[in-house]
C-alpha positions, -999 to +999 in steps of 0.1 A: +024+346-014-004+324-027-003+316-064-034+317-087-035+278-088-036+275-050-066+297-043-092+268-051-073+246-027-073+273+000-111+278-005-118+241-002-096+238+030-114+268+045-147+252+038-135+219+050-123+234+084-149+260+088-181+242+079-178+205+075-156+198+106-177+217+132-210+199+115-193+167+118-183+173+155-216+185+165-233+155+147-210+130+165-215+146+199-254+143+195-250+105+185-226+099+213-247+117+240-278+099+227-259+066+231-249+074+265-284+086+275-298+051+266-268+034+282-254+018+250-219+019+264-203-002+236-220+018+209-209+052+223-172+037+228-172+025+192-184+060+181-157+076+201-130+053+188-142+058+152-141+095+155-103+093+170-094+071+139-108+097+115-090+126+134-058+106+131-063+100+094-071+137+088-041+150+109-016+124+096-027+105+063+008+094+057+007+073+089-021+053+076-011+053+039+016+026+042-002+000+063-033+003+041-012-002+009+005-033+024-031-046+034-042-042-002-012-060-016-017-088+009-054-092-001-047-090-037-019-118-032-042-140-012-070-138-037-047-146-066-026-171-047-040-202-067-033-188-101+003-178-090+007-215-077-006-229-109+019-207-129+048-220-108+036-255-111+035-253-151+070-241-152+094-270-154+118-278-125+152-280-139+170-288-107+180-252-101+160-228-079+133-212-100+128-174-105+096-166-121+076-134-125+042-146-117+023-112-118+029-079-134+004-058-113+002-031-141+003-002-118+025+019-139+021+054-125+040+086-137+043+109-109+070+135-104+089+124-134+090+089-119+076+056-132+067+029-108+060-008-115+049-035-091+057-071-097+052-105-078+081-128-083+084-165-071+121-171-059+129-206-048+164-195-035+149-167-015+177-145-028+153-115-030+149-118+006+186-115+013+197-084+034+226-080+012+217-054-015+247-061-037+237-097-040+201-088-047+211-062-072+234-088-092+208-116-089+180-091-104+202-081-130+213-116-142+177-129-138+158-102-155+176-082-181+152-051-178+165-042-142+197-027-153+180+007-159+162+009-126+170+036-103+155+022-071+135-007-058+121-021-027+114-059-020+088-072+005+082-108+012+047-121+008+055-156+022+063-189+008+090-177-017+067-148-033+081-113-033+065-079-041+091-058-060+084-022-064+108-005-090+112+032-096+126+045-129 
C-alpha cells in the first residue's frame, strides 16, 4: 500500500522511467550512429562507455558513492596538505610521538538520529593505523577526551601519518 507521502516520488519515478530515459536513449543512439557513420570510432566508443557508466550509476548508485567520497576526501587533503604540515610544524616536538587534530572538516550531519563528524588527525606513532581495535579505542580515549561518548568510528589512512577519522554518535 502506497502512503500519501510516497505518491510524488512514485510520479517522479514514472516520469523518469517513462519519459526521460527513452528520450535519453534515443538521443544517445542518434549521436553514436552519427559518429559511426562519419567513422569517428573513438568518439563512438567514448559515448558508449559514458552511457554504460551512467547506466551503472542509475542501477547501483551505492557502488559509486564510496569511491567518489574517498576521491573527494583525498582531493581535499591534497589541497590543504601544506596548511596541515604547517600546523604540525608549529606544534612543539617534546620527544614523544605527536597526536594532533589538524582539521575538523565540519561535516556534522544529522541523519536517522545519528550525528557524524569527520576529522583529520596527524599521528606520528601510527597507532591509528593499527589493526588492533582495542588499542585504537584506548589511544583515542586517552588522547582526545571527547571520544568516550562515540558509538562507532572508522579510520582511513591518508598517507604520511595523516588519518581521516569518521565518528558516529
